[in-house]
C-alpha positions, -999 to +999 in steps of 0.1 A: +681-075-154+653-092-167+611-073-176+586-095-164+553-083-176+526-087-154+500-110-171+468-106-146+465-068-151+437-062-166+440-024-187+418+007-170+395+013-187+385+055-187+345+056-192+346+037-149+365+066-138+349+093-153+313+077-149+293+082-113+297+055-091+262+050-066+267+060-030+256+029-002+263+050+027+265+091+030+288+108+055+258+120+085+267+155+091+277+165+128+243+178+143+245+202+173+239+193+208+204+195+220+194+176+181+208+141+199+197+149+227+158+154+212+162+123+191+176+099+223+147+116+243+123+102+208+149+067+213+138+062+246+105+071+244+098+046+217+116+017+240+095+026+270+064+019+247+076-012+234+087-029+266+055-022+281+038-034+249+057-063+252+047-066+286+009-071+279+018-095+253+037-119+279+007-110+301-013-118+275+002-155+271+009-164+307-035-160+305-033-184+272-014-211+290-035-203+323-060-212+299-051-240+285-035-260+311-078-254+326-079-268+302-062-297+304-073-302+336-108-306+331-104-332+305-081-348+335-110-348+362-131-368+344-113-399+342-123-439+341-142-447+372-116-469+386-087-446+381-076-415+407-082-384+396-051-363+383-029-334+403-037-300+385-009-301+356+001-265+361+011-247+394+008-210+400+027-186+417+034-151+421+042-138+382+051-097+377+062-087+342+088-056+338+068-023+332+081+010+327+063+043+348+066+078+340+071+098+362+055+136+360+090+149+358+095+130+322+124+108+343+111+067+344+111+042+365+120+007+352+099-016+380+073-049+376+037-052+371+020-078+393-005-101+369-034-113+393-043-148+379-075-154+389-091-122+383-115-139+361-124-162+387-133-136+412-148-116+393-167-145+380-178-159+417-189-119+421-211-125+393-225-156+397-234-143+436-248-106+423-273-128+403-282-152+425-295-127+451-310-109+420-330-141+414-338-149+448-350-106+453-369-117+419-388-149+436-394-128+466-410-101+452-429-125+427-440-153+456-456-112+477-467-109+447-491-140+438-498-135+482-516-101+474-533-118+450-540-144+465-560-125+497-571-102+471-590-133+455-598-147+489-619-112+502-638-111+468-648-150+471-654-140+508-672-104+497-695-122+476-701-154+499-716-129+525-733-115+500-753-148+483-763-153+521-779-124+530-803-127+504 
C-alpha cells in the first residue's frame, strides 16, 4: 500500500486552540414557569399597545386621504364654464380599525373601533350655527340699546320743547 499525502491539510496552530474565542450567543438558562408567564404577559401588553398605536396611525392616514380627496374635489368644482362638474373623486362607507380593549379582569378583547369620517364637518356646522345665533342675539341687543337710547333722547327733546314753549 502506498501512502498518499494530503497537501490540502494545514498544520494546526496550538495558539488558536489555547486562545478563548468570542461567544455570539449564550445558552439561556432555564427559567421558572412564573417568570416566563410574566414576560409573556408583558409581551402581550406591548403587542396590545402596538396594535392600538397602529390603529391610531391608520385612522390619521384615512383622514389624510379624505383631506386630499376633498382638496381635489374643490379644485374640480370650478371647471371652465363649458364643462360639466366632475363627480366626487372618492366615496366613503363605514370604516373601522382593529382595536384591543382591556377588560376589568385584565383580559383583552380584540374588536374594532368605528371611524367617524364626517365628525369634523358636523362639528363645524354646529359651531357655525352657534356663532350665527350669538351674532343674531348681539345684533338684537344692540338694536334694543339703540331704540332705548333713541327713546331717551326723544323724551329729553320733548321735555326741552315743552319747557321752551312754556317760557
